[in-house]
C-alpha positions in Angstrom: 0.0 0.0 0.0 1.2 3.5 -0.7 -0.4 6.8 0.6 -2.0 9.1 -1.8 0.3 12.1 -2.4 -0.8 15.3 -0.7 0.7 18.8 -0.4 3.8 18.7 1.6 3.3 19.4 5.3 5.5 18.5 8.3 5.1 16.9 11.6 7.2 17.9 14.5 8.2 17.0 18.1 9.8 18.8 21.0 13.6 18.9 21.3 15.0 16.7 24.0 17.4 18.0 26.6 20.9 17.7 25.2 24.1 16.6 26.8 27.0 19.0 26.1 30.2 18.1 24.3 33.3 17.9 26.5 35.7 19.1 23.9 36.8 22.7 24.0 35.5 25.3 21.5 38.7 26.3 19.8 38.4 27.6 16.3 39.9 25.5 13.5 42.4 28.2 12.8 43.8 27.2 16.2 43.4 23.5 16.0 43.6 22.7 12.2 40.8 20.2 13.0 37.4 19.8 11.4 35.0 18.3 14.0 32.2 16.3 12.4 29.2 14.6 13.9 25.8 13.0 12.9 22.5 12.3 14.4 22.6 8.8 15.9 20.0 7.2 13.7 21.9 4.0 13.4 24.2 2.0 15.6 27.4 3.8 16.6 29.6 1.2 14.9 27.6 1.6 11.6 27.9 5.4 11.7 31.7 5.1 12.2 32.0 2.6 9.3 30.0 4.8 7.0 32.0 7.9 7.9 35.6 6.6 7.7 36.1 6.8 3.9 34.3 10.1 3.7 36.4 11.5 6.6 39.6 10.5 4.8 38.3 12.1 1.6 37.3 15.4 3.3 40.7 15.5 5.1 42.4 15.2 1.7 40.2 17.8 0.1 40.4 20.4 2.9 43.9 19.8 4.2 42.4 19.6 7.8 42.4 16.9 10.3 38.9 15.5 10.2 37.6 13.9 13.4 34.2 12.2 13.9 32.6 12.8 17.2 29.7 10.4 18.0 26.8 11.6 20.2 24.2 9.8 22.2 21.1 11.7 21.1 19.8 14.0 18.4 19.7 17.1 20.6 23.4 16.8 21.3 24.2 17.5 17.7 22.1 20.6 17.7 23.8 21.9 20.8 27.2 21.0 19.4 26.7 23.1 16.3 25.2 26.0 18.3 28.1 26.1 20.8 30.9 25.6 18.3 31.8 22.2 19.7 31.4 20.6 16.2 31.9 22.2 12.8 29.7 20.1 10.5 26.9 17.6 11.1 24.7 15.1 9.3 21.2 16.2 10.2 17.6 15.0 9.5 15.1 17.6 8.3 13.6 18.3 11.7 17.0 18.3 13.4 18.1 21.0 10.9 15.1 23.1 11.8 16.0 22.8 15.5 19.6 23.8 14.7 18.5 26.7 12.6 16.3 28.0 15.4 18.9 27.3 18.1 21.5 29.3 16.2 19.2 32.2 15.1 19.2 31.1 11.5 23.0 30.9 11.3 23.5 27.2 10.8 24.0 26.6 7.1 22.9 23.5 5.2 25.3 23.0 2.3 24.5 19.7 0.6 22.0 16.8 0.6 21.8 13.6 -1.3 19.7 13.7 -4.4 17.6 11.0 -2.7 16.8 13.5 0.1 14.5 15.5 -2.1 12.1 12.5 -2.4 12.6 10.7 0.9 10.1 8.2 2.3 9.5 6.0 5.4 8.4 2.4 5.5 5.9 0.9 7.8 6.8 -2.7 8.7 5.1 -5.7 10.2 6.1 -9.3 10.9 5.9 -11.4 7.7 3.1 -13.5 9.2 1.1 -10.4 10.2 -2.5 -10.3 8.9 -2.4 -6.6 8.5 -3.1 -5.5 4.9 -3.4 -1.7 5.5 -2.5 0.9 8.1 -6.0 0.8 9.6 -5.4 -2.8 10.5 -2.7 -1.7 13.0 -5.2 -0.1 15.4 -5.1 -1.8 18.7 -1.6 -3.1 18.1 1.8 -2.2 19.6 3.9 0.2 17.5 7.6 1.3 17.5 8.9 4.6 16.2 12.6 5.4 16.0 14.0 8.4 18.0 11.5 11.0 19.1 13.3 13.7 17.1 13.8 11.6 14.0 12.2 13.1 10.9 11.8 9.8 9.0 11.5 7.5 12.0 8.9 9.5 13.9 7.8 12.9 12.8 6.8 12.4 9.2 5.3 8.9 9.8 3.3 10.3 12.7 2.0 13.1 10.4 1.0 10.7 7.7 -0.7 8.3 10.2 -2.8 11.2 11.5 -3.7 12.0 7.9 -4.8 8.4 7.5 -7.1 8.8 10.5 -4.8 7.0 13.0 -3.9 8.8 16.2 -0.9 6.9 17.6 -1.6 7.7 21.3 -5.2 6.7 21.0 -5.3 4.0 18.4 -2.2 1.9 19.1 -2.2 -0.3 22.2 1.3 1.1 23.1 3.8 3.3 21.5 7.6 2.7 21.9 10.7 4.5 20.7 13.5 2.2 19.6 16.1 5.0 19.3 17.3 4.1 15.8 16.1 2.8 12.4 17.9 -0.6 12.6 16.7 -1.0 16.2 13.1 -0.6 15.0 13.5 -3.5 12.7 14.9 -5.5 15.5 11.9 -4.6 17.7 9.4 -5.8 15.2 11.4 -8.9 14.3 11.7 -9.9 18.0 8.0 -9.3 18.7 8.6 -6.3 21.0 6.3 -4.4 18.7 3.6 -5.6 16.2 4.5 -2.8 13.8 7.0 0.0 13.3 8.4 2.5 10.9 11.9 3.4 9.7 13.4 5.4 6.8 13.5 3.8 3.4 17.3 4.2 3.0 18.1 2.1 6.1 15.4 -0.4 5.1 16.9 -0.9 1.7 20.4 -1.3 3.1 19.2 -4.0 5.6 17.4 -5.9 2.8 20.4 -5.8 0.5 22.6 -7.1 3.3 20.1 -9.9 4.1 19.9 -8.7 7.6 18.3 -11.5 9.7 15.9 -9.1 11.4 14.8 -7.6 8.0 14.1 -11.0 6.7 11.5 -11.6 9.4 9.4 -8.5 8.5 7.7 -7.0 5.5 6.7 -3.5 4.3 3.1 -2.7 4.9 3.0 0.9 3.6 5.2 3.7 2.2 4.7 7.4 3.0 4.6 10.2 0.4 7.9 11.9 -0.3 9.4 14.7 1.8 12.7 16.5 2.3 15.0 14.9 4.8 18.8 14.7 5.5 21.5 17.3 4.9 25.1 18.2 5.8 25.0 21.5 7.9 27.9 23.7 9.0 28.0 25.7 12.2 27.6 29.4 12.4 30.9 31.3 11.8 32.7 28.5 10.0 35.3 30.0 7.7 33.7 30.5 4.3 36.8 29.1 2.6 36.4 25.9 4.5 32.7 25.8 3.8 33.4 26.1 0.1 36.0 23.4 0.1 33.5 21.1 1.9 30.7 21.9 -0.5 32.9 21.4 -3.6 34.2 18.1 -2.2 30.7 16.7 -1.8 29.5 18.0 -5.1 32.4 16.5 -7.2 31.9 13.0 -5.7 30.8 10.5 -8.4 30.7 6.8 -8.9 33.2 6.8 -11.8 36.1 6.6 -9.4 36.7 3.8 -6.8 36.9 6.4 -4.0 33.6 8.1 -5.0 31.8 4.8 -5.6 32.7 3.6 -2.1 31.8 6.8 -0.4 28.5 7.3 -2.2 27.6 3.6 -1.7 28.1 3.9 2.1 26.1 7.1 2.2 23.3 5.5 0.1 23.6 8.4 -2.4 23.6 8.6 -6.2 25.2 12.0 -5.8 25.2 15.1 -3.5 23.4 18.2 -4.6 23.3 21.8 -3.2 20.5 22.5 -0.6 19.1 25.5 1.2 17.3 26.3 4.4 14.0 27.1 2.6 13.7 23.4 1.7 12.7 22.9 5.3 10.3 25.8 5.7 7.4 23.4 5.7 8.7 21.7 8.8 9.1 25.0 10.7 5.6 26.3 9.6 3.9 23.1 10.8 5.8 23.2 14.1 4.7 26.7 14.7 1.1 25.9 13.9 1.2 23.0 16.2 2.6 25.1 19.0 5.8 23.0 19.2 8.2 25.8 18.5 7.9 29.6 18.8 
């Protein structure tokens, strides 16, 4: 089943309290280091594996020491960008809006994958589930990803509401797995009778013949929406920002290096992006009273 396409609106959630980074806030002119992080939407080991070739490439392209700093939750990435503890981060659409507001509009999204213009989420159930449509999930247990995840919580929640399903009223219980791959594990293990995750992680798990993914099936797919991007902190040297942007944009699968990096990032290519792509999320958040 696939939802009927509707005008793009956004669903939002409140920003969780963030732990602060322990590292000092020295500029890179002083350190020669580019500090990079990402929302923890997958297991830490997987995030590190995906970033290693990209980090080596960016180090070569910028001439800086590129260091990846993992965090424990989404809000920590926002706080890190706002307080100059990290220089660049991989954000979801909602996390970008949070970073934009937290920095007074000074956080700058530089690139996104071509796939992020038409991103979707997948609702999953066990393979032997009798559910044939979303309405059949009423009265069952359900797992979202992280509360601040665009594709693992916010947009799926919005589309559920559009389909006449209020998660808090119509599901028996609602849980948050914390990450997309963890949601698949939840449903596969029977900890939830249904769940939702982003299409990119789902496709990756299926291609890898992940044991948990082989125990579940896709019940429905959301309409498309904007999602992930790479964002730099306020005040980052414009010359460094340009080097980073150019490095992403020139990646292609015609070289072994580019093919490996793009493959790990689940990208056909990177394209320029802009803050206005996420205006729909901000507008919906304001109308819902979730942000001022």
